[in-house]
KOLLOZA-595072 format. One line per 3 residues: number of its first residue (from 1); for each residue x, y, z of C-alpha. Coordinates in pm, whole numbers, plus 32768, in hexadecimal, padded with zeros to 4 digits. Layout:
<rs>
NUM	X:Y:Z; ... $
</rs>
This chain:
<rs>
1	DB1F:83B7:7527; DC1F:84ED:7582; DD83:844F:7563 $
4	DEA1:853B:75DF; DF7B:8436:7630; E062:8467:74CE $
7	E185:847E:7560; E17C:82E0:75F8; E0EC:829C:749B $
10	E063:82ED:7364; DEFC:8240:72C2; DF7B:8171:71A3 $
13	DF52:8224:7043; DE60:8141:6F8B; DF39:8185:6E56 $
16	E057:80DC:6F21; DFDE:7FBB:6FB5; DF1C:7F69:6E5F $
19	E0B0:7F73:6DC4; E14E:7EA0:6EE0; E01E:7DA4:6E84 $
22	E043:7DA9:6D18; E1D1:7D77:6D20; E1D1:7C77:6E7B $
25	E0AD:7B92:6D8F; E10A:7BC6:6C37; E290:7C27:6C3B $
28	E2FE:7B58:6D5C; E46E:7AB8:6CE5; E586:7ACA:6D82 $
31	E639:7C06:6CCB; E768:7B33:6CDE; E6EE:7A2E:6C26 $
34	E74F:79E8:6AC0; E659:798A:6A12; E555:7ABB:6962 $
37	E460:7ACE:6A7A; E5B5:7B00:6B65; E61B:7BFC:6A7D $
40	E4D0:7CC5:6A7E; E4B1:7D18:6BBD; E626:7D4E:6BCD $
43	E5AF:7E52:6ACE; E489:7EDA:6BD6; E58D:7F00:6CA0 $
46	E68D:7FC4:6C0A; E556:80C7:6B81; E502:80D7:6CE0 $
49	E645:8132:6D41; E674:8225:6C3F; E533:82E1:6C78 $
52	E580:8326:6DD7; E6EA:83AC:6D8E; E5F0:8488:6CD5 $
55	E552:8524:6DA4; E661:8549:6E8D; E725:85A5:6DA3 $
58	E886:84B9:6DF2; E8FE:839A:6D18; E818:827C:6D2D $
61	E96D:81B2:6D94; E954:8296:6EB6; E7DD:8204:6F35 $
64	E7E7:80A2:701A; E67A:800D:7041; E641:7FD6:7197 $
67	E561:7F5C:72C4; E516:808D:7358; E58B:81D4:7432 $
70	E608:80C7:7527; E6DE:8030:7436; E768:811C:737A $
73	E7AC:81E6:74CB; E887:80D9:754C; E931:8078:7401 $
76	E992:81DE:742E; EA09:81C3:7562; EAB0:80AF:758F $
79	EB07:804E:7412; EC00:81BB:7440; EC9B:8163:75B7 $
82	ECC7:8000:754B; ED93:8066:73FB; EE5B:8198:7461 $
85	EE99:8153:75B7; F016:815F:757B; F016:82D1:74E4 $
88	EF42:82E5:764A; EE48:8270:7745; ED8F:83EB:7772 $
91	EC28:8444:7707; EB62:854D:7770; E9EC:8533:77A6 $
94	E8CD:8627:7847; E823:85A5:7979; E6A6:85E9:78DD $
97	E6EA:84CC:77E6; E5CC:83B8:7753; E61F:8274:7849 $
100	E6C2:81C3:76D6; E7DA:82BC:770B; E80E:830B:7875 $
103	E81C:819D:78CD; E8E0:8150:77B6; E9FA:822A:782D $
106	E9D3:818C:79A2; E9F8:804C:792E; EB6C:80D2:7853 $
109	EBB4:8126:79BB; EBE6:8014:7A3D; ECDE:7FCC:7921 $
112	ED7E:8091:7993; ECF3:81CE:78C2; ED38:834C:7932 $
115	EBD7:83E0:78E6; EB7A:856A:791F; EA01:85AF:794B $
118	E9B7:871E:7930; E8DE:87E2:7A08; E7B4:8875:7964 $
121	E71E:89E4:79D0; E5D3:8A08:7A28; E546:8A13:78C5 $
124	E603:88BC:788F; E70A:892B:77C7; E892:8908:77F3 $
127	E953:8A06:780F; EA6A:8A32:76CB; EB94:8A80:77CD $
130	EB96:894E:788C; EB80:8883:7754; ECC6:8932:7704 $
133	ED71:894E:7843; ECDB:879E:77FD; EDC3:871C:76DC $
136	EEEE:86B9:76CA; EFD1:8609:7645; EF72:84D3:76A2 $
139	EDF8:84E3:761D; ED75:8434:7521; EBFE:8486:7522 $
142	EB0B:8554:75C2; E9D0:84D1:75D7; E87F:85DD:7591 $
145	E70E:8596:7551; E68A:86CB:744A; E4FC:86F3:7510 $
148	E4F8:8662:7690; E3F2:8554:766A; E352:85E5:77AB $
151	E32B:876B:77A4; E393:8783:7666; E4A9:8872:76B6 $
154	E5AF:886A:756C; E6FC:8876:757C; E812:8966:748A $
157	E83B:8853:737B; E8F3:8915:72C4; E9E6:89C8:73BD $
160	EA50:8867:746A; EA79:87D6:72FE; EB86:892E:72AA $
163	EC0B:889D:7418; EC7B:8768:7433; ECEA:878B:7289 $
166	EDF7:883F:7300; EE7E:8715:73CC; EEE0:85F5:72B1 $
169	EED0:84E9:73E2; ED62:8515:741B; EC03:8498:7363 $
172	EAAD:852F:73BC; E9AC:8486:73C7; E817:84FF:73F0 $
175	E70A:847B:745D; E5F9:84E8:7337; E4EB:83EC:73A7 $
178	E3F5:8517:7426; E47C:8642:735C; E454:857F:71DA $
181	E30E:85EE:7105; E2F7:86ED:71F5; E3FD:87D7:7233 $
184	E4F2:8804:70F3; E666:879B:714B; E778:87C2:7044 $
187	E83F:8694:707B; E964:86D0:6F9A; E995:8878:7012 $
190	E94F:87E8:7155; EAA1:8714:7179; E9DB:863F:71A9 $
193	EA99:84AA:71B0; E980:83CD:7240; E7CE:840E:723A $
196	E6F3:8351:72D3; E575:82E5:722B; E44A:8242:72AF $
199	E33F:81B9:71DF; E258:81AF:72E8; E25D:833E:7330 $
202	E212:839D:71F8; E0A9:82A0:71A2; E1A6:8175:7153 $
205	E1D4:8044:71DC; E22E:7FC4:730D; E39A:7F39:72CE $
208	E40A:801A:719D; E4EB:80EE:71A9; E643:81A2:7114 $
211	E7B4:821E:7172; E84C:82E8:70D0; E9BA:82B8:70EB $
214	EAAA:83EE:6FE5; EB61:8348:6F25; ECEC:82EE:6F85 $
217	EC51:828F:70EE; ECBE:8124:716F; EBE8:8074:726D $
220	EC22:7F2B:7344; EAE2:7EA5:72BD; E9BE:7DF8:73E9 $
223	E95F:7CF2:734B; EA6E:7C0C:7267; E9FB:7B24:7160 $
226	E9A2:7B6A:6FEE; EA56:7C96:6FA1; E902:7D40:6F4C $
229	E8F1:7EE1:6F52; EA1F:7EE0:6EDE; EA85:7E02:6FFC $
232	EA1A:7EDC:7116; E8AA:7E2A:715E; E8E3:7CDB:7106 $
235	E7B1:7C0B:70F3; E69D:7BD1:6FD5; E5E5:7D08:6F62 $
238	E4B0:7D8B:6FEF; E491:7DD0:6EA8; E31E:7E3E:6E94 $
241	E337:7EF2:6FBC; E431:7FE5:6F22; E336:8013:6E17 $
244	E226:809E:6EF2; E37E:8176:6FBB; E3B1:8205:6E65 $
247	E235:823D:6E6B; E1F4:82C6:6F80; E323:83A1:6F62 $
250	E2B3:8421:6E0B; E15E:8485:6EBF; E1C9:852A:7006 $
253	E2D6:8615:6F3C; E1BE:8663:6E21; E0D6:86AF:6F3A $
256	E1F1:87A0:7005; E243:882B:6ECD; E0BD:88A0:6E40 $
259	E043:88CE:6FAE; DEF4:8826:6F72; DED3:888A:70F4 $
262	DFF3:8945:718A; E04E:88D3:72D5; E0B5:8A17:7326 $
265	DF62:8A7D:7325; DEB9:89B3:73DB; DFAB:896E:74C5 $
268	DFD9:8B09:7512; DE31:8B0F:753A; DE5E:8982:7616 $
271	DF56:8A5C:771E; DE99:8BB4:7703; DD63:8AFB:776A $
274	DE0E:8A14:788A; DEB5:8B6E:7926; DD58:8BCD:7968 $
277	DD1D:8AA5:7A34; DD32:8B10:7BE3; DEA3:89FD:7C37 $
280	DF21:8991:7B03; E08D:89C9:7AC8; E0ED:89D1:794E $
283	E274:88F3:79D2; E2B7:8936:7826; E394:8A56:77BD $
286	E2DC:8B76:7704; E417:8B8F:760D; E4CE:8A83:7588 $
289	E3AE:8998:75C2; E327:8877:74AB; E1C0:88CF:7458 $
292	E144:8777:748A; E1B9:874F:7637; E0FF:881C:7725 $
295	E187:876E:788B; E0C1:87EF:798C; E04A:87DC:7B05 $
298	DF25:8800:7BEA; DFE2:8833:7D5A; DF34:876F:7E85 $
301	DEA0:8640:7D6F; DF33:8516:7D0F; DF84:84F3:7BBD $
304	DF0A:836B:7BB7; DDBA:841A:7C2D; DD83:851F:7B00 $
307	DDCB:8402:7A15; DCEE:8324:7A6A; DBC8:840F:7AA8 $
310	DBF1:84B0:796E; DC37:8336:78C5; DA8F:8306:798F $
313	DA6B:8406:7871; DB1A:8372:773F; DC34:847C:773D $
316	DD9D:83E7:773D; DEF2:84B6:77D2; E008:8422:787E $
319	E107:8493:7989; E27A:846F:7950; E313:8373:7837 $
322	E232:8217:77F0; E380:8162:7810; E37B:81E2:796F $
325	E224:8250:79AB; E1D2:811A:7A91; E2DB:8162:7B93 $
328	E2A3:821C:7C9B; E3B6:82F4:7CAE; E3B6:8493:7C62 $
331	E3D4:84FA:7B13; E572:84CD:7ADB; E52A:85FB:79B3 $
334	E49B:86F5:7ACA; E550:866D:7BEC; E661:8708:7AFF $
337	E5BC:8879:7ABA; E5DE:8890:7C3B; E43B:886F:7C29 $
340	E3A1:8861:7D85; E36D:86D8:7E0F; E1B6:8713:7E08 $
343	E1CB:87CC:7C9D; E27B:86C1:7C31; E1C6:85E0:7CD5 $
346	E0BB:8608:7C2E; E10C:867C:7ADA; E064:862D:79AB $
349	E0F2:8621:7852; DFDD:8665:773C; E04F:8627:75E8 $
352	DFA9:868C:7485; DFA5:85DB:7303; DF57:86A3:7213 $
355	DE10:85F0:720C; DD9E:868B:7354; DCE3:87DA:730A $
358	DC66:890C:73E0; DAEB:8866:7438; DBAB:8726:74D3 $
361	DC96:8822:75C6; DB61:88CD:7623; DAB0:87D5:768A $
364	DBFE:875B:773E; DC33:886C:7834; DAB2:8860:7833 $
367	DAC4:8744:78ED; DBED:873E:79AE; DB4B:8887:7A37 $
370	DA17:87F8:7ABC; DB03:867F:7B2C; DC26:87A4:7C23 $
373	DA91:87FE:7C83; DA42:86A1:7CCC; DB4E:8645:7D36 $
376	DBAB:878F:7E3B; DA37:8721:7F2D; DAC3:85C6:7F8A $
379	DC26:861D:7FA7 $
</rs>
């Protein structure tokens, strides 16, 4: 099997699943319980929070455990909106955000919030001057992702953060789900107030994740109850999930720092080989692009047809975001980049991990060429 759909989800690292199973079966007490077993579990939760904080160079009080990217994004956007609506009701985001951001913003429009959706250019990047023009005294939140989940386009987060920092009422949220462990991000140095992480994108477990919440940033909780996670996220803590996430984050950061198998080298090879294939159009920008995501199109061939053709040979890629891949509409991201309809309808996303090899890339490209030839005969 050649798995090239890592932006949808990654294979769980064995040591991560083992850490989860050990805690879930041996240290299963409620961390809020006052007996010794509960105290041991509470200590384990605290240690996991400390480990994550050290990796991210933040304070442990700024780490909130969540169920993943969708919850983290919704908690950031709705939490700021509901908590600070007396300051203003203006929110800025982009036309190419993940559905958990884009749809959350649309839901707030129904509650009377004013949302500005910044356009992007053909490379999928915003115009910094347009952001400056959009900022007002009523702006309470700017939510812009670091790495686009469909094309890999990387927004200038530090530059954006410096602009938002000039507006005392405004908070800056970054969806870092696709970038974590692949593209470094200086959270403190980029003036970020809220930052979303997801476990299953970094070889962790589904249903795990964290939200970085800068000290002093207040949110209206989505869940009310036992006041866990500093009152931001009530509910009995998933300690096994927290432990496994901390391990997954440490492992992926070690790979990113040690460059075990440089993703950039692998991505460049993939891009180079695909550029030689007739009919292949590369949609991902050549510059300002993450090394693990490449979006391409095969005009005249529906993306679903090619995906199933490759699947028959045990090669797995995808179309757009896994959250939206079963919807028939054209990719909102590619449409926002002014990609022609035919090109958007034939778009494919190839996403890499540190486990992929050059040999796998060569096999994939060779099989893609053969599939193109075979499909062209019957279409």
